[in-house]
mmJSON file of the N, C-alpha and C atoms, coordinates in Angstrom:
{"data_MODEL":{"atom_site":{
"group_PDB":["ATOM","ATOM","ATOM","ATOM","ATOM","ATOM","ATOM","ATOM","ATOM","ATOM","ATOM","ATOM","ATOM","ATOM","ATOM","ATOM","ATOM","ATOM","ATOM","ATOM","ATOM","ATOM","ATOM","ATOM","ATOM","ATOM","ATOM","ATOM","ATOM","ATOM","ATOM","ATOM","ATOM","ATOM","ATOM","ATOM","ATOM","ATOM","ATOM","ATOM","ATOM","ATOM","ATOM","ATOM","ATOM","ATOM","ATOM","ATOM","ATOM","ATOM","ATOM","ATOM","ATOM","ATOM","ATOM","ATOM","ATOM","ATOM","ATOM","ATOM","ATOM","ATOM","ATOM","ATOM","ATOM","ATOM","ATOM","ATOM","ATOM","ATOM","ATOM","ATOM","ATOM","ATOM","ATOM","ATOM","ATOM","ATOM","ATOM","ATOM","ATOM","ATOM","ATOM","ATOM","ATOM","ATOM","ATOM","ATOM","ATOM","ATOM","ATOM","ATOM","ATOM","ATOM","ATOM","ATOM","ATOM","ATOM","ATOM","ATOM","ATOM","ATOM","ATOM","ATOM","ATOM","ATOM","ATOM","ATOM","ATOM","ATOM","ATOM","ATOM","ATOM","ATOM","ATOM","ATOM","ATOM","ATOM","ATOM","ATOM","ATOM","ATOM","ATOM","ATOM","ATOM","ATOM","ATOM","ATOM","ATOM","ATOM","ATOM","ATOM","ATOM","ATOM","ATOM","ATOM","ATOM","ATOM","ATOM","ATOM","ATOM","ATOM","ATOM","ATOM","ATOM","ATOM","ATOM","ATOM","ATOM","ATOM","ATOM","ATOM","ATOM","ATOM","ATOM","ATOM","ATOM","ATOM","ATOM","ATOM","ATOM","ATOM","ATOM","ATOM","ATOM","ATOM","ATOM","ATOM","ATOM","ATOM","ATOM","ATOM","ATOM","ATOM","ATOM","ATOM","ATOM","ATOM","ATOM","ATOM","ATOM","ATOM","ATOM","ATOM","ATOM","ATOM","ATOM","ATOM","ATOM","ATOM","ATOM","ATOM","ATOM","ATOM","ATOM","ATOM","ATOM","ATOM","ATOM","ATOM","ATOM","ATOM","ATOM","ATOM","ATOM","ATOM","ATOM","ATOM","ATOM","ATOM","ATOM","ATOM","ATOM","ATOM","ATOM","ATOM","ATOM","ATOM","ATOM","ATOM","ATOM","ATOM","ATOM","ATOM","ATOM","ATOM","ATOM","ATOM","ATOM","ATOM","ATOM","ATOM","ATOM","ATOM"],
"id":[1,2,3,4,5,6,7,8,9,10,11,12,13,14,15,16,17,18,19,20,21,22,23,24,25,26,27,28,29,30,31,32,33,34,35,36,37,38,39,40,41,42,43,44,45,46,47,48,49,50,51,52,53,54,55,56,57,58,59,60,61,62,63,64,65,66,67,68,69,70,71,72,73,74,75,76,77,78,79,80,81,82,83,84,85,86,87,88,89,90,91,92,93,94,95,96,97,98,99,100,101,102,103,104,105,106,107,108,109,110,111,112,113,114,115,116,117,118,119,120,121,122,123,124,125,126,127,128,129,130,131,132,133,134,135,136,137,138,139,140,141,142,143,144,145,146,147,148,149,150,151,152,153,154,155,156,157,158,159,160,161,162,163,164,165,166,167,168,169,170,171,172,173,174,175,176,177,178,179,180,181,182,183,184,185,186,187,188,189,190,191,192,193,194,195,196,197,198,199,200,201,202,203,204,205,206,207,208,209,210,211,212,213,214,215,216,217,218,219,220,221,222,223,224,225,226,227,228,229,230,231,232,233,234],
"type_symbol":["N","C","C","N","C","C","N","C","C","N","C","C","N","C","C","N","C","C","N","C","C","N","C","C","N","C","C","N","C","C","N","C","C","N","C","C","N","C","C","N","C","C","N","C","C","N","C","C","N","C","C","N","C","C","N","C","C","N","C","C","N","C","C","N","C","C","N","C","C","N","C","C","N","C","C","N","C","C","N","C","C","N","C","C","N","C","C","N","C","C","N","C","C","N","C","C","N","C","C","N","C","C","N","C","C","N","C","C","N","C","C","N","C","C","N","C","C","N","C","C","N","C","C","N","C","C","N","C","C","N","C","C","N","C","C","N","C","C","N","C","C","N","C","C","N","C","C","N","C","C","N","C","C","N","C","C","N","C","C","N","C","C","N","C","C","N","C","C","N","C","C","N","C","C","N","C","C","N","C","C","N","C","C","N","C","C","N","C","C","N","C","C","N","C","C","N","C","C","N","C","C","N","C","C","N","C","C","N","C","C","N","C","C","N","C","C","N","C","C","N","C","C","N","C","C","N","C","C","N","C","C","N","C","C"],
"label_atom_id":["N","CA","C","N","CA","C","N","CA","C","N","CA","C","N","CA","C","N","CA","C","N","CA","C","N","CA","C","N","CA","C","N","CA","C","N","CA","C","N","CA","C","N","CA","C","N","CA","C","N","CA","C","N","CA","C","N","CA","C","N","CA","C","N","CA","C","N","CA","C","N","CA","C","N","CA","C","N","CA","C","N","CA","C","N","CA","C","N","CA","C","N","CA","C","N","CA","C","N","CA","C","N","CA","C","N","CA","C","N","CA","C","N","CA","C","N","CA","C","N","CA","C","N","CA","C","N","CA","C","N","CA","C","N","CA","C","N","CA","C","N","CA","C","N","CA","C","N","CA","C","N","CA","C","N","CA","C","N","CA","C","N","CA","C","N","CA","C","N","CA","C","N","CA","C","N","CA","C","N","CA","C","N","CA","C","N","CA","C","N","CA","C","N","CA","C","N","CA","C","N","CA","C","N","CA","C","N","CA","C","N","CA","C","N","CA","C","N","CA","C","N","CA","C","N","CA","C","N","CA","C","N","CA","C","N","CA","C","N","CA","C","N","CA","C","N","CA","C","N","CA","C","N","CA","C","N","CA","C","N","CA","C","N","CA","C","N","CA","C","N","CA","C"],
"label_alt_id":[null,null,null,null,null,null,null,null,null,null,null,null,null,null,null,null,null,null,null,null,null,null,null,null,null,null,null,null,null,null,null,null,null,null,null,null,null,null,null,null,null,null,null,null,null,null,null,null,null,null,null,null,null,null,null,null,null,null,null,null,null,null,null,null,null,null,null,null,null,null,null,null,null,null,null,null,null,null,null,null,null,null,null,null,null,null,null,null,null,null,null,null,null,null,null,null,null,null,null,null,null,null,null,null,null,null,null,null,null,null,null,null,null,null,null,null,null,null,null,null,null,null,null,null,null,null,null,null,null,null,null,null,null,null,null,null,null,null,null,null,null,null,null,null,null,null,null,null,null,null,null,null,null,null,null,null,null,null,null,null,null,null,null,null,null,null,null,null,null,null,null,null,null,null,null,null,null,null,null,null,null,null,null,null,null,null,null,null,null,null,null,null,null,null,null,null,null,null,null,null,null,null,null,null,null,null,null,null,null,null,null,null,null,null,null,null,null,null,null,null,null,null,null,null,null,null,null,null,null,null,null,null,null,null],
"label_comp_id":["MET","MET","MET","PRO","PRO","PRO","THR","THR","THR","ASP","ASP","ASP","LYS","LYS","LYS","ILE","ILE","ILE","LEU","LEU","LEU","LYS","LYS","LYS","LEU","LEU","LEU","ILE","ILE","ILE","SER","SER","SER","SER","SER","SER","PHE","PHE","PHE","GLN","GLN","GLN","LEU","LEU","LEU","PHE","PHE","PHE","THR","THR","THR","LEU","LEU","LEU","ALA","ALA","ALA","GLU","GLU","GLU","SER","SER","SER","LEU","LEU","LEU","GLY","GLY","GLY","GLY","GLY","GLY","VAL","VAL","VAL","GLU","GLU","GLU","SER","SER","SER","LEU","LEU","LEU","VAL","VAL","VAL","SER","SER","SER","HIS","HIS","HIS","PRO","PRO","PRO","ALA","ALA","ALA","THR","THR","THR","MET","MET","MET","THR","THR","THR","HIS","HIS","HIS","ALA","ALA","ALA","ILE","ILE","ILE","VAL","VAL","VAL","PRO","PRO","PRO","GLU","GLU","GLU","GLU","GLU","GLU","GLU","GLU","GLU","ARG","ARG","ARG","LYS","LYS","LYS","ARG","ARG","ARG","LEU","LEU","LEU","LYS","LYS","LYS","LEU","LEU","LEU","THR","THR","THR","ASP","ASP","ASP","GLY","GLY","GLY","LEU","LEU","LEU","VAL","VAL","VAL","ARG","ARG","ARG","PHE","PHE","PHE","SER","SER","SER","ILE","ILE","ILE","GLY","GLY","GLY","ILE","ILE","ILE","GLU","GLU","GLU","ASP","ASP","ASP","PRO","PRO","PRO","ALA","ALA","ALA","ASP","ASP","ASP","LEU","LEU","LEU","ILE","ILE","ILE","GLU","GLU","GLU","ASP","ASP","ASP","LEU","LEU","LEU","LYS","LYS","LYS","ALA","ALA","ALA","THR","THR","THR","LEU","LEU","LEU","GLU","GLU","GLU","VAL","VAL","VAL","ILE","ILE","ILE"],
"label_asym_id":["A","A","A","A","A","A","A","A","A","A","A","A","A","A","A","A","A","A","A","A","A","A","A","A","A","A","A","A","A","A","A","A","A","A","A","A","A","A","A","A","A","A","A","A","A","A","A","A","A","A","A","A","A","A","A","A","A","A","A","A","A","A","A","A","A","A","A","A","A","A","A","A","A","A","A","A","A","A","A","A","A","A","A","A","A","A","A","A","A","A","A","A","A","A","A","A","A","A","A","A","A","A","A","A","A","A","A","A","A","A","A","A","A","A","A","A","A","A","A","A","A","A","A","A","A","A","A","A","A","A","A","A","A","A","A","A","A","A","A","A","A","A","A","A","A","A","A","A","A","A","A","A","A","A","A","A","A","A","A","A","A","A","A","A","A","A","A","A","A","A","A","A","A","A","A","A","A","A","A","A","A","A","A","A","A","A","A","A","A","A","A","A","A","A","A","A","A","A","A","A","A","A","A","A","A","A","A","A","A","A","A","A","A","A","A","A","A","A","A","A","A","A","A","A","A","A","A","A","A","A","A","A","A","A"],
"label_entity_id":["1","1","1","1","1","1","1","1","1","1","1","1","1","1","1","1","1","1","1","1","1","1","1","1","1","1","1","1","1","1","1","1","1","1","1","1","1","1","1","1","1","1","1","1","1","1","1","1","1","1","1","1","1","1","1","1","1","1","1","1","1","1","1","1","1","1","1","1","1","1","1","1","1","1","1","1","1","1","1","1","1","1","1","1","1","1","1","1","1","1","1","1","1","1","1","1","1","1","1","1","1","1","1","1","1","1","1","1","1","1","1","1","1","1","1","1","1","1","1","1","1","1","1","1","1","1","1","1","1","1","1","1","1","1","1","1","1","1","1","1","1","1","1","1","1","1","1","1","1","1","1","1","1","1","1","1","1","1","1","1","1","1","1","1","1","1","1","1","1","1","1","1","1","1","1","1","1","1","1","1","1","1","1","1","1","1","1","1","1","1","1","1","1","1","1","1","1","1","1","1","1","1","1","1","1","1","1","1","1","1","1","1","1","1","1","1","1","1","1","1","1","1","1","1","1","1","1","1","1","1","1","1","1","1"],
"label_seq_id":[1,1,1,2,2,2,3,3,3,4,4,4,5,5,5,6,6,6,7,7,7,8,8,8,9,9,9,10,10,10,11,11,11,12,12,12,13,13,13,14,14,14,15,15,15,16,16,16,17,17,17,18,18,18,19,19,19,20,20,20,21,21,21,22,22,22,23,23,23,24,24,24,25,25,25,26,26,26,27,27,27,28,28,28,29,29,29,30,30,30,31,31,31,32,32,32,33,33,33,34,34,34,35,35,35,36,36,36,37,37,37,38,38,38,39,39,39,40,40,40,41,41,41,42,42,42,43,43,43,44,44,44,45,45,45,46,46,46,47,47,47,48,48,48,49,49,49,50,50,50,51,51,51,52,52,52,53,53,53,54,54,54,55,55,55,56,56,56,57,57,57,58,58,58,59,59,59,60,60,60,61,61,61,62,62,62,63,63,63,64,64,64,65,65,65,66,66,66,67,67,67,68,68,68,69,69,69,70,70,70,71,71,71,72,72,72,73,73,73,74,74,74,75,75,75,76,76,76,77,77,77,78,78,78],
"pdbx_PDB_ins_code":[null,null,null,null,null,null,null,null,null,null,null,null,null,null,null,null,null,null,null,null,null,null,null,null,null,null,null,null,null,null,null,null,null,null,null,null,null,null,null,null,null,null,null,null,null,null,null,null,null,null,null,null,null,null,null,null,null,null,null,null,null,null,null,null,null,null,null,null,null,null,null,null,null,null,null,null,null,null,null,null,null,null,null,null,null,null,null,null,null,null,null,null,null,null,null,null,null,null,null,null,null,null,null,null,null,null,null,null,null,null,null,null,null,null,null,null,null,null,null,null,null,null,null,null,null,null,null,null,null,null,null,null,null,null,null,null,null,null,null,null,null,null,null,null,null,null,null,null,null,null,null,null,null,null,null,null,null,null,null,null,null,null,null,null,null,null,null,null,null,null,null,null,null,null,null,null,null,null,null,null,null,null,null,null,null,null,null,null,null,null,null,null,null,null,null,null,null,null,null,null,null,null,null,null,null,null,null,null,null,null,null,null,null,null,null,null,null,null,null,null,null,null,null,null,null,null,null,null,null,null,null,null,null,null],
"Cartn_x":[-1.839,-3.253,-3.329,-4.365,-4.659,-4.677,-4.201,-4.141,-5.516,-6.691,-7.916,-8.317,-7.886,-8.141,-7.264,-6.055,-5.174,-5.745,-6.282,-6.756,-7.944,-8.841,-10.069,-9.583,-8.578,-8.212,-7.666,-6.854,-6.084,-7.074,-8.274,-9.257,-10.176,-10.098,-11.111,-10.766,-9.522,-9.094,-9.837,-10.075,-10.734,-9.815,-8.609,-7.574,-6.49,-6.09,-5.019,-5.525,-4.876,-5.357,-4.606,-5.32,-4.738,-4.085,-2.81,-1.964,-0.483,0.201,1.659,2.105,3.274,3.805,3.458,2.739,2.372,3.241,4.175,5.028,4.258,3.087,2.336,2.526,1.651,1.756,0.691,-0.139,-1.137,-0.687,-1.311,-0.896,-1.358,-0.622,-0.889,-0.704,-1.41,-1.131,-1.203,-0.233,-0.021,0.209,0.13,0.406,1.264,2.649,3.688,3.545,2.993,2.975,2.05,1.019,-0.009,0.07,1.078,1.218,2.629,3.521,4.812,5.683,5.468,6.259,5.566,4.525,3.612,4.362,5.236,5.918,7.126,7.434,8.565,8.058,8.84,8.291,8.178,7.201,6.884,8.175,8.893,10.107,11.084,11.25,12.126,11.619,10.305,9.615,10.023,9.701,10.053,11.425,12.345,13.798,14.113,13.441,13.605,12.742,11.934,11.066,9.957,9.538,8.365,7.206,6.651,5.635,4.28,3.352,1.982,1.23,1.766,1.122,1.732,2.746,3.378,2.454,2.188,1.505,2.319,2.433,3.368,2.467,2.956,2.403,3.257,2.845,3.568,2.715,3.399,2.759,2.782,1.723,1.744,1.521,0.827,0.844,-0.434,-1.272,-2.495,-2.247,-3.3,-3.138,-2.787,-1.666,-1.282,-2.295,-3.199,-4.267,-5.34,-5.577,-6.564,-6.076,-4.847,-4.183,-4.283,-3.966,-3.882,-5.331,-6.327,-7.71,-8.16,-7.727,-8.071,-7.499,-6.197,-5.656,-6.286,-6.631,-7.265,-8.655,-9.523,-10.804,-10.73,-9.871,-9.79,-9.2,-8.297,-7.751,-8.739,-9.653,-10.652,-11.634,-11.652,-12.583,-12.049,-10.784,-10.302,-10.01],
"Cartn_y":[-17.095,-17.344,-18.799,-19.383,-20.897,-21.362,-22.592,-23.235,-23.102,-23.419,-23.395,-21.993,-20.909,-19.645,-19.341,-19.735,-19.585,-20.149,-21.44,-22.209,-21.465,-20.959,-20.223,-18.952,-18.199,-17.117,-17.3,-18.336,-18.577,-19.213,-19.747,-20.277,-19.249,-18.037,-16.965,-16.036,-16.103,-15.083,-15.5,-14.442,-14.456,-14.719,-13.994,-14.038,-15.074,-15.22,-16.002,-17.536,-18.411,-19.848,-20.532,-21.323,-22.05,-23.3,-23.236,-24.303,-24.141,-25.309,-25.265,-24.749,-24.333,-23.875,-24.841,-24.345,-25.157,-24.796,-23.912,-23.454,-22.642,-21.984,-21.25,-19.657,-18.863,-17.48,-16.792,-17.669,-17.157,-16.96,-16.072,-15.874,-16.925,-17.394,-18.472,-18.157,-18.854,-18.743,-20.178,-20.326,-21.672,-21.502,-22.634,-22.768,-23.793,-23.521,-24.497,-25.598,-25.211,-26.181,-27.353,-27.098,-28.168,-28.577,-27.986,-28.318,-28.895,-27.857,-28.243,-28.861,-28.558,-29.048,-29.76,-30.269,-31.074,-32.369,-32.938,-34.13,-33.798,-32.554,-32.162,-32.068,-32.784,-32.65,-31.238,-31.008,-29.705,-28.95,-29.772,-29.24,-28.696,-29.418,-29.127,-27.854,-27.79,-26.536,-25.362,-25.523,-24.262,-23.873,-24.855,-24.484,-23.697,-24.064,-23.407,-22.215,-21.817,-20.732,-20.762,-22.089,-22.239,-22.546,-21.489,-21.569,-21.955,-22.334,-22.559,-21.413,-20.143,-18.953,-18.389,-19.192,-18.612,-18.913,-17.85,-17.966,-17.534,-18.244,-17.876,-17.445,-16.354,-15.82,-15.856,-16.334,-16.187,-15.337,-14.265,-13.168,-13.556,-13.551,-13.84,-12.53,-12.736,-11.576,-10.863,-11.073,-10.295,-8.897,-8.069,-6.597,-6.305,-5.645,-5.534,-4.792,-3.96,-3.285,-4.363,-5.303,-6.367,-7.123,-7.6,-8.504,-7.653,-6.375,-5.633,-5.6,-5.345,-5.355,-6.59,-7.782,-9.098,-9.243,-8.897,-9.042,-8.22,-6.922,-6.046,-6.555,-6.931,-7.583,-8.867,-9.702,-10.931,-10.689,-9.781,-9.49,-8.773,-8.07,-7.468,-8.376,-9.605,-10.607,-11.17,-11.077,-11.484,-10.439],
"Cartn_z":[24.418,23.977,23.808,24.352,24.173,22.739,22.456,21.185,20.419,21.238,20.606,19.972,20.8,20.348,19.119,19.183,17.928,16.685,16.708,15.747,15.177,16.104,15.612,14.853,15.419,14.808,13.324,13.221,11.851,10.902,11.416,10.42,10.036,10.559,10.335,9.271,8.806,7.66,6.429,5.608,4.355,3.088,3.23,2.169,2.507,3.662,4.058,4.148,3.36,3.41,4.545,5.425,6.405,5.778,5.742,5.022,5.293,5.13,5.091,3.671,3.604,2.304,1.224,0.151,-0.985,-2.256,-2.09,-3.292,-4.204,-3.825,-4.736,-4.383,-4.87,-4.761,-3.874,-3.224,-2.425,-0.944,-0.191,1.153,2.017,3.036,3.781,5.287,6.197,7.611,8.171,9.134,9.788,11.176,11.83,13.33,13.464,13.527,13.538,14.621,15.838,16.873,16.522,15.759,15.326,13.981,13.238,11.776,11.515,10.982,10.585,11.704,13.0,14.061,15.069,14.711,15.598,16.11,15.415,15.915,16.803,16.842,17.738,19.217,20.063,21.528,21.966,22.936,23.444,23.97,24.712,25.483,24.303,23.321,22.216,21.446,21.201,20.598,21.492,22.754,23.627,23.58,23.562,23.483,22.149,21.052,19.883,19.653,20.803,20.75,19.741,19.524,18.739,19.714,20.256,21.365,20.68,21.527,20.987,20.409,20.83,20.351,19.044,18.506,17.194,16.084,15.371,14.098,12.938,11.84,10.745,9.582,8.956,7.717,6.622,5.382,4.253,3.267,2.949,2.106,0.651,-0.03,-1.432,-2.311,-3.483,-4.424,-4.386,-3.41,-3.325,-3.071,-3.301,-3.017,-1.489,-1.188,0.184,0.968,0.501,1.222,1.654,0.601,1.03,2.133,2.059,3.164,4.445,4.565,5.743,6.242,5.478,5.885,6.52,5.791,6.389,7.753,7.913,9.211,10.266,9.884,10.885,11.233,10.206,10.542,11.324,11.126,11.842,13.371,13.413,14.798,15.645,15.111,15.782,16.453,15.756,16.43,17.823,17.981,19.152,20.189],
"occupancy":[1.0,1.0,1.0,1.0,1.0,1.0,1.0,1.0,1.0,1.0,1.0,1.0,1.0,1.0,1.0,1.0,1.0,1.0,1.0,1.0,1.0,1.0,1.0,1.0,1.0,1.0,1.0,1.0,1.0,1.0,1.0,1.0,1.0,1.0,1.0,1.0,1.0,1.0,1.0,1.0,1.0,1.0,1.0,1.0,1.0,1.0,1.0,1.0,1.0,1.0,1.0,1.0,1.0,1.0,1.0,1.0,1.0,1.0,1.0,1.0,1.0,1.0,1.0,1.0,1.0,1.0,1.0,1.0,1.0,1.0,1.0,1.0,1.0,1.0,1.0,1.0,1.0,1.0,1.0,1.0,1.0,1.0,1.0,1.0,1.0,1.0,1.0,1.0,1.0,1.0,1.0,1.0,1.0,1.0,1.0,1.0,1.0,1.0,1.0,1.0,1.0,1.0,1.0,1.0,1.0,1.0,1.0,1.0,1.0,1.0,1.0,1.0,1.0,1.0,1.0,1.0,1.0,1.0,1.0,1.0,1.0,1.0,1.0,1.0,1.0,1.0,1.0,1.0,1.0,1.0,1.0,1.0,1.0,1.0,1.0,1.0,1.0,1.0,1.0,1.0,1.0,1.0,1.0,1.0,1.0,1.0,1.0,1.0,1.0,1.0,1.0,1.0,1.0,1.0,1.0,1.0,1.0,1.0,1.0,1.0,1.0,1.0,1.0,1.0,1.0,1.0,1.0,1.0,1.0,1.0,1.0,1.0,1.0,1.0,1.0,1.0,1.0,1.0,1.0,1.0,1.0,1.0,1.0,1.0,1.0,1.0,1.0,1.0,1.0,1.0,1.0,1.0,1.0,1.0,1.0,1.0,1.0,1.0,1.0,1.0,1.0,1.0,1.0,1.0,1.0,1.0,1.0,1.0,1.0,1.0,1.0,1.0,1.0,1.0,1.0,1.0,1.0,1.0,1.0,1.0,1.0,1.0,1.0,1.0,1.0,1.0,1.0,1.0,1.0,1.0,1.0,1.0,1.0,1.0],
"B_iso_or_equiv":[0.0,0.0,0.0,0.0,0.0,0.0,0.0,0.0,0.0,0.0,0.0,0.0,0.0,0.0,0.0,0.0,0.0,0.0,0.0,0.0,0.0,0.0,0.0,0.0,0.0,0.0,0.0,0.0,0.0,0.0,0.0,0.0,0.0,0.0,0.0,0.0,0.0,0.0,0.0,0.0,0.0,0.0,0.0,0.0,0.0,0.0,0.0,0.0,0.0,0.0,0.0,0.0,0.0,0.0,0.0,0.0,0.0,0.0,0.0,0.0,0.0,0.0,0.0,0.0,0.0,0.0,0.0,0.0,0.0,0.0,0.0,0.0,0.0,0.0,0.0,0.0,0.0,0.0,0.0,0.0,0.0,0.0,0.0,0.0,0.0,0.0,0.0,0.0,0.0,0.0,0.0,0.0,0.0,0.0,0.0,0.0,0.0,0.0,0.0,0.0,0.0,0.0,0.0,0.0,0.0,0.0,0.0,0.0,0.0,0.0,0.0,0.0,0.0,0.0,0.0,0.0,0.0,0.0,0.0,0.0,0.0,0.0,0.0,0.0,0.0,0.0,0.0,0.0,0.0,0.0,0.0,0.0,0.0,0.0,0.0,0.0,0.0,0.0,0.0,0.0,0.0,0.0,0.0,0.0,0.0,0.0,0.0,0.0,0.0,0.0,0.0,0.0,0.0,0.0,0.0,0.0,0.0,0.0,0.0,0.0,0.0,0.0,0.0,0.0,0.0,0.0,0.0,0.0,0.0,0.0,0.0,0.0,0.0,0.0,0.0,0.0,0.0,0.0,0.0,0.0,0.0,0.0,0.0,0.0,0.0,0.0,0.0,0.0,0.0,0.0,0.0,0.0,0.0,0.0,0.0,0.0,0.0,0.0,0.0,0.0,0.0,0.0,0.0,0.0,0.0,0.0,0.0,0.0,0.0,0.0,0.0,0.0,0.0,0.0,0.0,0.0,0.0,0.0,0.0,0.0,0.0,0.0,0.0,0.0,0.0,0.0,0.0,0.0,0.0,0.0,0.0,0.0,0.0,0.0],
"pdbx_formal_charge":[null,null,null,null,null,null,null,null,null,null,null,null,null,null,null,null,null,null,null,null,null,null,null,null,null,null,null,null,null,null,null,null,null,null,null,null,null,null,null,null,null,null,null,null,null,null,null,null,null,null,null,null,null,null,null,null,null,null,null,null,null,null,null,null,null,null,null,null,null,null,null,null,null,null,null,null,null,null,null,null,null,null,null,null,null,null,null,null,null,null,null,null,null,null,null,null,null,null,null,null,null,null,null,null,null,null,null,null,null,null,null,null,null,null,null,null,null,null,null,null,null,null,null,null,null,null,null,null,null,null,null,null,null,null,null,null,null,null,null,null,null,null,null,null,null,null,null,null,null,null,null,null,null,null,null,null,null,null,null,null,null,null,null,null,null,null,null,null,null,null,null,null,null,null,null,null,null,null,null,null,null,null,null,null,null,null,null,null,null,null,null,null,null,null,null,null,null,null,null,null,null,null,null,null,null,null,null,null,null,null,null,null,null,null,null,null,null,null,null,null,null,null,null,null,null,null,null,null,null,null,null,null,null,null],
"auth_seq_id":[1,1,1,2,2,2,3,3,3,4,4,4,5,5,5,6,6,6,7,7,7,8,8,8,9,9,9,10,10,10,11,11,11,12,12,12,13,13,13,14,14,14,15,15,15,16,16,16,17,17,17,18,18,18,19,19,19,20,20,20,21,21,21,22,22,22,23,23,23,24,24,24,25,25,25,26,26,26,27,27,27,28,28,28,29,29,29,30,30,30,31,31,31,32,32,32,33,33,33,34,34,34,35,35,35,36,36,36,37,37,37,38,38,38,39,39,39,40,40,40,41,41,41,42,42,42,43,43,43,44,44,44,45,45,45,46,46,46,47,47,47,48,48,48,49,49,49,50,50,50,51,51,51,52,52,52,53,53,53,54,54,54,55,55,55,56,56,56,57,57,57,58,58,58,59,59,59,60,60,60,61,61,61,62,62,62,63,63,63,64,64,64,65,65,65,66,66,66,67,67,67,68,68,68,69,69,69,70,70,70,71,71,71,72,72,72,73,73,73,74,74,74,75,75,75,76,76,76,77,77,77,78,78,78],
"auth_comp_id":["MET","MET","MET","PRO","PRO","PRO","THR","THR","THR","ASP","ASP","ASP","LYS","LYS","LYS","ILE","ILE","ILE","LEU","LEU","LEU","LYS","LYS","LYS","LEU","LEU","LEU","ILE","ILE","ILE","SER","SER","SER","SER","SER","SER","PHE","PHE","PHE","GLN","GLN","GLN","LEU","LEU","LEU","PHE","PHE","PHE","THR","THR","THR","LEU","LEU","LEU","ALA","ALA","ALA","GLU","GLU","GLU","SER","SER","SER","LEU","LEU","LEU","GLY","GLY","GLY","GLY","GLY","GLY","VAL","VAL","VAL","GLU","GLU","GLU","SER","SER","SER","LEU","LEU","LEU","VAL","VAL","VAL","SER","SER","SER","HIS","HIS","HIS","PRO","PRO","PRO","ALA","ALA","ALA","THR","THR","THR","MET","MET","MET","THR","THR","THR","HIS","HIS","HIS","ALA","ALA","ALA","ILE","ILE","ILE","VAL","VAL","VAL","PRO","PRO","PRO","GLU","GLU","GLU","GLU","GLU","GLU","GLU","GLU","GLU","ARG","ARG","ARG","LYS","LYS","LYS","ARG","ARG","ARG","LEU","LEU","LEU","LYS","LYS","LYS","LEU","LEU","LEU","THR","THR","THR","ASP","ASP","ASP","GLY","GLY","GLY","LEU","LEU","LEU","VAL","VAL","VAL","ARG","ARG","ARG","PHE","PHE","PHE","SER","SER","SER","ILE","ILE","ILE","GLY","GLY","GLY","ILE","ILE","ILE","GLU","GLU","GLU","ASP","ASP","ASP","PRO","PRO","PRO","ALA","ALA","ALA","ASP","ASP","ASP","LEU","LEU","LEU","ILE","ILE","ILE","GLU","GLU","GLU","ASP","ASP","ASP","LEU","LEU","LEU","LYS","LYS","LYS","ALA","ALA","ALA","THR","THR","THR","LEU","LEU","LEU","GLU","GLU","GLU","VAL","VAL","VAL","ILE","ILE","ILE"],
"auth_asym_id":["A","A","A","A","A","A","A","A","A","A","A","A","A","A","A","A","A","A","A","A","A","A","A","A","A","A","A","A","A","A","A","A","A","A","A","A","A","A","A","A","A","A","A","A","A","A","A","A","A","A","A","A","A","A","A","A","A","A","A","A","A","A","A","A","A","A","A","A","A","A","A","A","A","A","A","A","A","A","A","A","A","A","A","A","A","A","A","A","A","A","A","A","A","A","A","A","A","A","A","A","A","A","A","A","A","A","A","A","A","A","A","A","A","A","A","A","A","A","A","A","A","A","A","A","A","A","A","A","A","A","A","A","A","A","A","A","A","A","A","A","A","A","A","A","A","A","A","A","A","A","A","A","A","A","A","A","A","A","A","A","A","A","A","A","A","A","A","A","A","A","A","A","A","A","A","A","A","A","A","A","A","A","A","A","A","A","A","A","A","A","A","A","A","A","A","A","A","A","A","A","A","A","A","A","A","A","A","A","A","A","A","A","A","A","A","A","A","A","A","A","A","A","A","A","A","A","A","A","A","A","A","A","A","A"],
"auth_atom_id":["N","CA","C","N","CA","C","N","CA","C","N","CA","C","N","CA","C","N","CA","C","N","CA","C","N","CA","C","N","CA","C","N","CA","C","N","CA","C","N","CA","C","N","CA","C","N","CA","C","N","CA","C","N","CA","C","N","CA","C","N","CA","C","N","CA","C","N","CA","C","N","CA","C","N","CA","C","N","CA","C","N","CA","C","N","CA","C","N","CA","C","N","CA","C","N","CA","C","N","CA","C","N","CA","C","N","CA","C","N","CA","C","N","CA","C","N","CA","C","N","CA","C","N","CA","C","N","CA","C","N","CA","C","N","CA","C","N","CA","C","N","CA","C","N","CA","C","N","CA","C","N","CA","C","N","CA","C","N","CA","C","N","CA","C","N","CA","C","N","CA","C","N","CA","C","N","CA","C","N","CA","C","N","CA","C","N","CA","C","N","CA","C","N","CA","C","N","CA","C","N","CA","C","N","CA","C","N","CA","C","N","CA","C","N","CA","C","N","CA","C","N","CA","C","N","CA","C","N","CA","C","N","CA","C","N","CA","C","N","CA","C","N","CA","C","N","CA","C","N","CA","C","N","CA","C","N","CA","C","N","CA","C","N","CA","C","N","CA","C","N","CA","C"],
"pdbx_PDB_model_num":[1,1,1,1,1,1,1,1,1,1,1,1,1,1,1,1,1,1,1,1,1,1,1,1,1,1,1,1,1,1,1,1,1,1,1,1,1,1,1,1,1,1,1,1,1,1,1,1,1,1,1,1,1,1,1,1,1,1,1,1,1,1,1,1,1,1,1,1,1,1,1,1,1,1,1,1,1,1,1,1,1,1,1,1,1,1,1,1,1,1,1,1,1,1,1,1,1,1,1,1,1,1,1,1,1,1,1,1,1,1,1,1,1,1,1,1,1,1,1,1,1,1,1,1,1,1,1,1,1,1,1,1,1,1,1,1,1,1,1,1,1,1,1,1,1,1,1,1,1,1,1,1,1,1,1,1,1,1,1,1,1,1,1,1,1,1,1,1,1,1,1,1,1,1,1,1,1,1,1,1,1,1,1,1,1,1,1,1,1,1,1,1,1,1,1,1,1,1,1,1,1,1,1,1,1,1,1,1,1,1,1,1,1,1,1,1,1,1,1,1,1,1,1,1,1,1,1,1,1,1,1,1,1,1]
}}}
């Protein structure tokens, strides 16, 4: 999936916050290729299997049913 579509997807969640780990208890979603590993050369990211299509979720303390519903609703958009 192209990076622009990935970024649109991960910014569409209602409960997952688009952020790198903040050390909190909330659920997060991030795109390592443009966030945490943006300074790593593309060839090195590929070698490490950190593809442009990789999306990382950190699950917090929200109700699991609410998180699942947010995932389903957002994935239906794509």
